[in-house]
C-alpha positions as CSV (number, residue, x, y, z in Angstrom):
1,N,76.5,90.9,88.8
2,N,80.1,90.4,87.9
3,Q,80.7,94.3,86.2
4,L,81.7,96.8,88.4
5,I,82.6,100.5,86.9
6,K,83.7,103.2,89.7
7,A,84.1,107.0,88.7
8,F,85.8,109.4,91.4
9,L,86.1,112.9,90.9
10,S,87.5,115.3,93.7
11,F,88.9,119.0,93.9
12,S,90.8,120.5,96.5
13,H,91.4,124.3,96.6
14,E,93.5,125.9,99.8
15,T,95.1,129.4,100.2
16,D,97.3,130.9,103.4
17,D,98.4,134.0,104.6
18,V,101.6,134.3,106.5
19,S,103.0,137.2,107.6
20,E,106.2,137.0,109.9
21,Y,108.5,139.6,111.4
22,V,110.6,140.0,114.5
23,I,111.8,143.1,116.7
24,Q,115.9,141.6,118.3
25,N,118.5,143.3,119.9
26,E,121.9,143.3,118.0
27,I,123.4,141.0,119.8
28,Y,121.5,138.6,117.8
29,N,122.1,137.5,114.2
30,S,118.9,139.6,113.1
31,L,119.0,140.6,109.7
32,E,119.3,144.2,108.5
33,P,117.1,146.5,107.4
34,Q,114.6,144.5,109.7
35,N,111.0,144.5,108.1
36,S,107.7,142.1,107.7
37,T,107.8,139.3,105.4
38,E,104.5,138.3,103.2
39,A,103.9,135.0,101.5
40,F,100.8,133.6,100.3
41,E,99.6,130.3,99.1
42,D,97.3,129.6,96.8
43,N,97.3,125.6,96.6
44,N,94.6,123.2,94.3
45,N,94.4,119.7,93.4
46,L,92.6,117.7,90.8
47,T,91.6,113.8,90.7
48,V,89.6,112.1,88.3
49,S,89.7,108.2,87.9
50,I,87.5,105.7,86.5
51,D,87.8,102.0,86.7
52,Y,86.1,99.3,85.0
53,K,86.1,95.7,86.4
54,N,84.8,92.2,85.1
55,K,84.7,88.8,86.9
56,F,84.1,86.1,84.2
57,K,84.7,83.4,86.4
58,D,85.3,82.3,90.2
59,D,88.6,81.8,88.9
60,F,89.0,85.0,86.1
61,D,88.6,88.8,86.8
62,F,90.9,91.6,85.6
63,E,90.6,95.6,86.1
64,I,91.2,98.3,84.1
65,G,91.3,102.2,84.6
66,S,92.6,105.3,84.1
67,K,93.7,107.8,86.4
68,T,94.1,111.9,86.5
69,T,96.0,113.9,88.7
70,I,96.7,118.0,88.3
71,R,98.4,119.6,91.2
72,N,99.6,123.1,91.7
73,F,101.3,124.6,94.2
74,K,102.4,128.4,94.4
75,T,103.8,130.6,96.3
76,D,104.1,134.5,96.7
77,L,107.2,135.7,98.8
78,S,107.5,140.2,99.6
79,Y,111.0,140.0,101.1
80,L,112.5,143.1,101.5
81,N,110.5,145.3,98.7
82,T,111.2,141.9,96.0
83,K,108.5,139.7,95.2
84,Y,109.7,136.3,95.0
85,T,107.1,133.8,92.9
86,N,107.5,129.4,93.4
87,D,104.8,128.1,91.1
88,Y,105.0,124.1,90.7
89,S,102.8,122.3,88.7
90,E,102.7,118.3,87.8
91,N,100.2,116.9,85.5
92,I,99.9,112.9,86.2
93,Y,98.2,111.0,83.4
94,A,97.8,107.1,84.3
95,A,96.2,104.2,82.7
96,Y,96.3,100.3,85.0
97,L,95.3,96.7,84.1
98,D,95.6,94.4,86.9
99,I,94.7,90.6,86.3
100,N,93.8,87.5,88.8
101,Y,93.8,84.0,87.4
102,D,93.5,81.0,89.9
103,F,95.5,78.2,88.6
104,S,94.0,75.5,91.2
105,Q,92.6,75.5,94.5
106,P,95.7,76.6,96.1
107,I,97.8,79.0,93.7
108,G,97.2,82.0,91.9
109,L,98.1,84.7,89.7
110,K,98.0,88.4,90.1
111,F,99.6,90.7,87.3
112,G,99.5,93.8,85.5
113,F,101.1,97.1,85.0
114,R,100.7,100.9,85.6
115,S,101.4,103.5,82.7
116,E,102.2,107.3,83.9
117,Q,102.9,110.5,81.3
118,V,104.4,112.8,83.6
119,N,105.0,116.6,83.5
120,T,106.8,118.3,86.1
121,I,107.5,122.0,85.7
122,A,108.7,124.6,88.6
123,K,109.4,127.7,87.9
124,L,110.9,130.4,90.2
125,S,111.0,133.9,89.7
126,G,112.2,137.3,91.3
127,I,115.7,139.3,91.4
128,S,116.8,141.0,94.2
129,S,118.4,144.3,94.7
130,S,122.0,145.1,95.8
131,D,121.5,146.9,98.5
132,S,119.3,144.4,100.1
133,S,121.1,141.2,99.5
134,N,121.9,138.6,102.7
135,I,122.1,135.1,103.3
136,I,118.7,135.0,102.7
137,T,118.5,136.4,98.9
138,S,121.0,134.4,98.4
139,I,119.7,131.4,98.9
140,I,116.7,132.2,97.0
141,D,118.8,133.6,94.6
142,S,120.6,130.3,93.8
143,A,117.5,128.6,93.7
144,I,115.8,131.0,90.7
145,V,119.3,130.6,88.8
146,Q,118.3,126.7,88.6
147,S,114.6,127.9,87.0
148,P,113.2,126.7,84.9
149,Y,112.9,122.9,85.8
150,N,111.0,120.5,83.6
151,N,110.7,116.5,83.9
152,L,108.7,115.0,81.3
153,Y,108.9,111.5,81.5
154,F,106.6,108.4,80.6
155,R,107.1,105.2,83.0
156,I,105.3,101.3,83.3
157,Y,105.0,100.2,86.3
158,P,104.8,96.3,86.0
159,N,103.5,93.8,89.0
160,F,103.5,90.0,89.6
161,S,102.6,88.1,92.6
162,I,102.0,84.5,93.2
163,F,99.9,83.3,95.5
164,Y,100.1,80.1,97.8
165,R,96.8,79.4,99.8
166,M,97.5,76.9,102.3
167,N,94.0,77.1,103.9
168,T,91.4,79.1,103.5
169,N,92.6,80.9,106.5
170,Q,96.2,80.9,105.6
171,T,98.2,82.3,102.5
172,F,101.7,83.2,101.5
173,Q,102.4,85.7,98.4
174,L,105.6,86.7,96.8
175,G,105.5,89.4,94.4
176,Y,108.0,91.8,92.3
177,S,106.6,95.3,91.7
178,K,108.0,98.6,90.2
179,K,107.0,102.1,92.3
180,V,107.0,105.6,92.5
181,N,107.8,107.7,95.2
182,R,107.4,111.7,94.6
183,P,108.0,114.6,96.6
184,E,105.2,115.9,99.2
185,R,104.6,119.7,99.0
186,G,106.6,119.9,102.1
187,T,109.6,119.1,100.1
188,L,109.2,121.8,97.3
189,S,109.6,125.3,98.5
190,P,113.3,127.2,97.9
191,F,112.2,129.5,100.2
192,P,113.7,129.5,104.0
193,E,111.3,128.2,106.9
194,S,112.0,131.6,108.2
195,T,113.0,135.2,107.0
196,Q,114.1,136.8,110.1
197,D,116.2,134.1,112.0
198,I,119.4,132.7,110.1
199,S,120.7,130.6,113.2
200,R,118.2,127.8,112.1
201,L,118.0,128.0,108.2
202,R,115.8,125.4,106.4
203,N,114.1,125.0,103.1
204,G,112.7,122.8,100.7
205,N,113.7,122.3,97.0
206,P,111.7,122.5,94.0
207,Y,114.2,120.2,92.1
208,L,113.7,116.8,93.3
209,E,113.5,114.0,91.2
210,P,111.0,111.1,92.0
211,E,112.1,107.8,93.8
212,H,112.1,104.7,91.5
213,S,112.2,101.6,93.1
214,D,112.2,97.8,93.1
215,L,110.6,95.9,95.1
216,I,110.7,92.0,95.8
217,E,107.9,91.4,98.8
218,L,107.1,88.5,100.6
219,N,103.8,88.2,102.6
220,F,101.9,85.7,104.7
221,S,98.5,86.2,106.0
222,S,96.6,84.2,109.0
223,N,92.9,84.6,110.0
224,S,91.0,83.2,112.3
225,K,88.2,84.1,115.1
226,K,90.9,84.3,117.8
227,I,93.9,85.5,115.9
228,N,94.9,87.9,113.4
229,I,98.6,87.7,111.7
230,N,99.9,90.1,108.9
231,S,103.8,89.6,108.3
232,S,106.0,90.7,105.1
233,L,109.6,91.0,104.8
234,S,111.0,92.8,101.5
235,I,114.2,93.7,99.4
236,K,114.0,97.0,97.7
237,N,116.4,98.6,94.9
238,T,115.9,102.6,94.8
239,E,117.4,105.1,92.7
240,N,117.4,108.7,93.3
241,V,116.4,108.5,97.1
242,I,114.9,111.5,98.4
243,M,117.1,112.7,101.8
244,W,114.8,114.3,104.3
245,W,118.2,115.7,106.2
246,D,120.3,117.1,103.9
247,R,123.5,119.5,105.4
248,D,124.5,121.8,104.0
249,Y,127.2,125.0,104.5
250,I,127.0,128.3,102.5
251,T,130.0,130.9,102.8
252,Y,128.4,134.8,102.7
253,N,130.3,137.2,103.3
254,F,133.0,135.4,105.1
255,K,130.8,134.0,107.0
256,D,129.7,130.2,107.3
257,Y,126.2,129.4,107.5
258,E,124.5,126.0,108.3
259,I,121.1,125.1,106.2
260,I,118.8,121.8,105.8
261,T,117.3,121.2,102.7
262,V,116.2,118.0,100.7
263,E,117.9,116.4,98.1
264,N,118.5,113.0,95.8
265,A,121.3,110.5,96.8
266,N,122.1,107.9,93.9
267,N,120.8,104.9,95.1
268,S,119.8,102.5,98.5
269,K,119.2,99.2,99.1
270,S,117.3,98.0,102.1
271,I,115.8,95.3,103.6
272,N,112.3,95.7,105.1
273,F,109.8,93.9,107.6
274,S,106.6,94.5,109.2
275,A,104.1,92.8,111.1
276,N,100.7,93.4,112.7
277,I,99.0,90.6,115.2
278,I,95.5,90.7,116.5
279,Y,95.1,88.7,119.3
280,R,91.0,88.6,120.7
281,L,91.4,87.1,124.0
282,S,87.4,86.8,124.3
283,S,84.4,89.0,123.1
284,T,85.3,92.1,125.1
285,A,89.1,91.7,125.4
286,S,91.8,92.7,122.6
287,I,95.6,92.8,122.5
288,T,97.2,94.5,119.0
289,S,100.8,94.7,118.3
290,W,102.7,95.9,115.1
291,G,106.4,96.1,114.7
292,Y,108.5,97.5,111.7
293,G,111.9,97.9,110.6
294,W,114.4,98.3,108.1
295,S,118.3,98.4,107.3
296,S,119.6,100.3,104.3
297,K,122.9,101.6,102.5
298,I,122.7,104.5,100.9
299,S,125.3,105.9,98.2
300,D,125.9,108.8,96.3
301,K,128.7,110.2,94.3
302,G,128.4,113.9,95.4
303,E,127.2,114.1,98.8
304,A,129.6,112.8,101.8
305,D,127.0,112.9,104.3
306,F,124.9,110.3,102.1
307,N,126.8,107.8,101.9
308,G,126.4,105.3,105.2
309,N,124.4,103.0,106.7
310,S,120.6,104.1,108.6
311,R,118.6,101.2,110.1
312,G,115.7,101.0,112.9
313,I,113.2,99.6,114.7
314,G,109.4,100.7,115.4
315,Y,106.9,99.1,117.7
316,G,103.5,99.4,118.9
317,N,100.8,97.9,121.3
318,R,97.1,98.1,122.3
319,I,95.3,96.6,125.2
320,S,91.2,97.1,124.7
321,I,89.4,96.1,127.4
322,K,85.3,96.8,127.9
323,F,83.9,96.5,131.5
324,P,80.5,96.2,132.3
325,F,79.9,99.3,134.5
326,L,83.4,101.9,133.5
327,G,82.6,101.4,129.8
328,R,85.7,100.7,127.1
329,L,89.1,100.8,128.3
330,E,92.5,101.2,125.6
331,L,95.8,101.7,126.5
332,S,98.2,102.5,123.9
333,T,102.2,102.6,123.5
334,I,103.9,103.4,120.4
335,G,107.9,104.0,120.0
336,R,111.2,103.4,117.9
337,T,114.5,102.0,119.0
338,K,117.8,103.8,118.2
339,M,118.4,105.0,114.7
340,E,120.9,104.9,112.7
341,I,121.6,107.4,109.9
342,T,124.6,108.3,107.5
343,T,126.1,111.3,109.7
344,G,125.0,109.9,113.2
345,T,121.8,108.4,115.5
346,I,118.7,109.4,116.7
347,P,117.8,107.8,120.3
348,S,115.1,105.8,120.9
349,N,111.5,107.1,122.1
350,F,108.2,105.9,123.0
351,K,104.8,107.5,123.8
352,T,102.3,105.9,126.4
353,N,98.5,107.0,125.4
354,L,94.9,105.8,127.4
355,G,91.5,106.4,126.8
356,I,88.2,105.6,128.7
357,Q,84.8,105.8,126.5
358,K,81.3,105.4,128.6
359,S,78.2,105.4,126.7
360,F,74.9,106.6,128.7
361,L,71.3,107.2,127.9
362,N,70.9,104.3,125.9
363,R,73.5,105.2,123.9
364,K,72.5,108.8,123.1
365,M,75.4,110.0,125.0
366,S,79.2,109.5,125.2
367,A,81.8,110.6,127.3
368,T,85.7,110.1,126.1
369,F,88.5,110.8,128.8
370,K,91.8,111.1,126.9
371,I,95.6,111.3,128.2
372,T,98.1,111.8,125.3
373,D,101.7,110.6,126.3
374,I,101.1,110.1,130.1
375,F,104.9,109.8,131.0
376,N,105.9,112.9,128.6
377,S,108.3,111.2,127.1
378,Q,108.2,111.4,123.2
379,K,111.0,113.8,122.3
380,F,113.0,113.7,119.2
381,I,117.1,114.0,119.7
382,I,119.5,113.5,116.7
383,K,122.9,113.6,117.5
384,T,125.4,114.2,114.3
385,R,129.3,114.2,113.8
386,N,130.3,116.2,110.3
387,D,134.0,117.0,108.8
388,I,133.3,120.8,107.1
389,I,135.5,122.7,105.3
390,N,135.5,126.1,104.5
391,S,134.9,126.9,101.0
392,E,136.5,130.4,101.4
393,T,139.6,129.6,103.9
394,G,139.8,126.0,103.4
395,E,139.8,125.4,106.9
396,E,138.7,121.9,108.4
397,Y,136.8,121.2,111.7
398,Q,134.7,118.6,113.0
399,Q,130.9,119.7,113.8
400,I,129.3,117.8,116.8
401,L,125.2,118.0,117.0
402,H,122.9,117.5,119.6
403,A,119.9,118.7,118.9
404,E,116.2,118.6,120.4
405,R,112.5,119.2,120.5
406,Q,109.5,118.3,121.9
407,I,106.6,119.8,120.1
408,D,103.4,118.1,122.0
409,K,103.8,117.3,125.6
410,R,101.2,115.0,127.9
411,F,97.6,116.3,126.6
412,I,94.4,115.7,128.9
413,S,91.2,115.7,127.0
414,L,87.4,115.2,127.7
415,N,85.0,114.8,125.0
416,I,81.2,114.6,125.6
417,N,78.6,113.9,122.6
418,Y,74.9,113.7,122.2
419,N,73.2,112.0,119.1
420,F,69.2,114.2,119.0
421,G,68.3,111.3,115.8
422,K,67.8,107.9,116.2
423,N,71.0,105.4,116.8
424,K,69.2,102.0,116.2
425,N,71.6,100.8,114.1
426,K,74.4,103.5,115.2
427,K,77.9,101.9,114.8
428,W,80.5,103.4,117.4
429,N,84.5,103.3,116.3
430,K,86.2,100.6,117.7
431,N,88.6,102.6,118.6
432,I,89.3,105.2,121.2
433,L,92.9,105.9,120.0
434,P,94.5,106.8,116.9
435,K,94.5,103.0,114.9
436,N,97.8,101.8,114.5
437,P,99.7,105.1,115.0
438,K,103.6,104.8,114.1
439,A,105.9,106.7,116.1
440,D,106.1,110.3,115.6
441,M,108.9,110.1,112.7
442,D,109.0,114.4,112.6
443,M,112.5,114.7,111.8
444,D,113.2,118.4,112.6
445,Y,114.2,120.7,115.5
């Protein structure tokens, strides 16, 4: 059969109710009056797609399709007897066409495009009363002033690739494409993560614009029974770069407050690489190694801390061995070298995991033993240096920051599974530990 039609439908609905309250001594920076904060989230996501593929000949085929994505994130926040609402919706109507054509045995072409009609709307509402005003309500009010936000646009994202097959196992691919990266849900809420702790203010930005990138990429793949290699080198130019670490300073009632938020920078130009190698020592042992890295120059007309260089390298290794009596053993290490960001550095870190799996009773039962972060070494650290100007007094000073955070420490687990049904054709997981995990990139403290 040379024709294929695929249809996909997905709908998700999620609600979340969060209450926050605190009891503090007056020596801390607690807000007055103290009372609880209620937040209710209502999130919906609908995706519908249909695709048609037709392979006319061995050297020519095409695929055409459409996809509709409708998502809505709504948060109601009750704080100091005032109800605030953040209603964010985004509708994406897309259609695409891809064509594959082989000129000859070694050379092939792939080209096409994706068109999108997008409508993004962010509506914020709620007015703080004068007797309940503080730094939290000031931050929310400043976001409400910018509402509503309506970003309606139509874009076409072309792609073009040329393939050169050295033989049946090795292929070079050179291509150009235009891509889009939209803000994630976690970056869109204007409400501070905590309304009770003003020593650490952080919020999102519902007025973020999507990133648009031009990408030139060279790929090489080599596959054999003994070794698989996949590597990529790319040059990327991005407009409206989403900066996950935007430090701003707000003066309220003659006092300076620091807030961490998300913002768009003008432009970045970067070189990126990645590689993945799987080497099979035998039928019972294999080694997997992967790495990635980047070097980028970010520029912005308005934000001084957005101007500068960013670079880093990440890596990982996995050893998998199957022993006759012990079972299967996996040892993996993931990490990254020291990273540079526009305002400072993020020191290196790594994590080592161990997993052992053994089956019993003719594979009806299995036991899996895991140790995550054996050396308790995965810790996020950031060091920054910023020049600060007090917006009220004009005083200049330099802020030096050293922050550390360790969310998950060493963890040991033992899982036992028993299969009550037939298991003649049951396929066991090839990986005990997560497949090719990158170093923890949680940029928060």
